[in-house]
C-alpha positions, 0 to 999 in steps of 0.5 A, spaced: 776 446 695 781 451 696 779 456 702 782 460 708 778 456 713 780 452 719 773 449 722 768 450 717 763 451 723 767 457 725 768 460 719 762 465 720 764 467 728 772 467 726 770 472 720 765 476 725 771 476 730 776 479 725 771 485 723 771 487 730 778 486 731 779 491 724 774 496 727 775 496 735 773 503 735 766 503 732 764 496 731 762 491 737 761 484 736 757 479 741 759 472 739 753 469 743 748 472 737 753 473 731 751 480 733 755 486 729 753 492 732 755 500 732 759 501 738 755 507 740 748 503 739 742 504 741 742 512 740 735 513 743 734 519 738 734 515 732 730 509 729 735 503 730 736 499 723 737 491 723 738 486 718 740 479 718 740 473 713 745 468 711 753 469 711 756 468 704 754 475 701 759 480 704 759 485 705 752 484 706 750 485 711 755 485 717 760 489 713 755 495 712 754 497 719 755 504 721 753 511 721 748 512 716 747 505 714 745 499 719 745 499 727 746 492 727 747 485 723 745 478 726 747 473 720 746 466 720 751 461 718 753 461 710 746 461 706 742 460 712 737 464 716 739 467 723 736 463 729 729 467 731 732 468 738 739 471 735 734 476 731 730 477 738 736 478 742 739 483 737 732 487 737 733 487 744 740 490 745 739 495 740 732 497 741 731 505 741 726 509 744 724 511 737 723 503 735 727 498 731 726 497 723 727 490 721 730 489 714 729 482 711 731 480 704 725 475 702 726 468 703 722 463 707 727 462 712 729 469 713 721 471 714 720 466 719 726 468 723 724 475 723 717 475 724 718 470 730 723 475 733 718 481 732 713 478 736 717 476 741 720 483 741 713 486 741 711 482 747 717 485 751 714 492 749 719 494 744 716 498 738 718 494 732 716 493 725 719 489 719 720 491 711 721 485 706 725 487 700 724 483 693 727 486 688 729 480 684 725 480 677 728 473 675 722 470 680 716 468 675 711 463 679 716 460 682 715 454 687 722 455 690 721 461 694 715 466 697 715 470 692 721 475 689 727 475 692 731 480 696 738 481 692 743 486 691 738 492 690 737 491 698 743 496 699 739 502 696 733 500 701 739 500 707 742 506 704 735 510 704 732 508 711 739 509 714 739 516 712 732 517 714 733 514 721 739 519 722 735 525 720 731 523 726 725 520 723 719 516 726 719 509 725 713 510 720 717 515 716 723 510 716 719 504 714 715 508 708 721 511 705 724 504 705 717 501 702 718 507 697 725 505 695 723 497 694 718 499 690 722 502 684 728 497 685 729 492 680 735 487 679 737 481 675 743 477 675 747 472 671 752 466 674 758 464 670 760 459 675 757 456 682 760 457 689 762 453 694 760 453 701 765 452 706 761 446 710 759 443 703 766 443 700 764 442 693 760 447 688 752 448 689 751 446 682 754 445 675 755 449 669 758 447 663 764 451 661 760 454 655 754 455 660 751 461 664 745 461 669 740 467 667 737 470 673 740 466 678 739 467 685 744 469 690 744 462 693 745 458 687 737 458 686 735 456 679 734 462 674 729 463 668 734 459 664 740 456 662 743 458 656 750 458 652 755 463 654 754 469 649 758 476 648 758 481 654 753 486 650 748 480 649 748 479 657 747 486 658 741 486 653 738 480 657 739 483 663 736 490 661 731 486 657 728 483 664 729 489 668 727 495 664 720 493 662 718 490 669 717 497 673 717 499 667 723 504 667 722 509 661 725 515 657 726 521 661 727 517 668 733 518 672 736 512 675 741 509 679 745 503 676 748 498 680 753 493 677 754 488 683 759 482 682 757 476 685 764 474 688 768 471 683 768 477 678 774 481 676 772 489 677 775 490 670 769 486 667 764 489 672 766 496 669 766 493 662 758 491 663 757 498 667 759 502 661 755 497 656 749 498 660 750 506 661 750 507 654 744 502 652 740 506 658 742 513 655 739 510 648 733 509 651 732 516 654 734 514 661 739 518 665 743 514 669 744 519 675 748 515 680 753 509 679 755 503 683 760 498 681 763 493 685 761 487 690 755 489 694 751 482 695 756 476 693 755 469 693 762 467 696 766 466 690 761 465 684 763 468 678 757 473 675 754 479 676 747 483 677 744 489 674 740 493 679 736 499 677 733 504 682 728 510 679 730 516 683 726 522 685 729 528 689 728 524 696 731 518 694 737 521 691 738 526 697 738 520 701 743 516 697 747 522 697 747 523 705 754 521 708 755 514 711 761 510 715 761 503 714 766 497 715 767 496 708 770 502 706 776 503 701 780 508 706 
């Protein structure tokens, strides 16, 4: 294993400290709870948006805290749900008069931590509710999960609820728009290689040089099947063949298309995949109105990519277009 790391147990705290030091005017780090939050939170004129989940998926979620996105993120250790007490304390610290929306990618540990935290916060009189995100179409009758997993498509939910909250919408209105976006978002990914968590020091799973994992989870969970490596055209066919019929998306639809890197894939290959997917969607009569290419929800250094489609309407498109300012910026 080759990584920039000191003590693996300090990997996440040292990462969070670096985020705060790089953004001293906008981000506050509360080390007791792994909490990264907007320095101006809570804003009592808006609903506070909180997400957690395990670390190792950056920029999700600690690098998307800022106006128009998350008010706070409380990550767990690498690939581990945050302790429920961390989520509870985060909700207390950023709670506004308009309430708190907890966003949860649908994994067993995250569900348990956030549901317990919601109960504790409610006992304190905090107005809080939870929205579960489950965009991964790869999961079919799985005994590994509590249903479909939340993967890269969760970024569209974050963006929409973040924008809606900035408009001063109520907690009920913000949650409703998040549920709508989640209901029209579908994702599936393919891995070319495994990832190596710092504390483990070895790959989570083995793939042969000529093998791919089709439908892999962002923690290396098994996908739909293991297959031989094929061309980029055929990989896009595999992903679209799973995602498009699932909603389904059809001729005449306007969509957002995201090609998300899993941490170890060159941006050139992601754009190659994007171009193929955009042309194939056009051939189906589906209009790509909004484009996203890059790393949004990664799995450490796993080579691979996921494809996400979001069916757009005027409200969703406007919310995706709304301004946002986050740590994970280019300039």
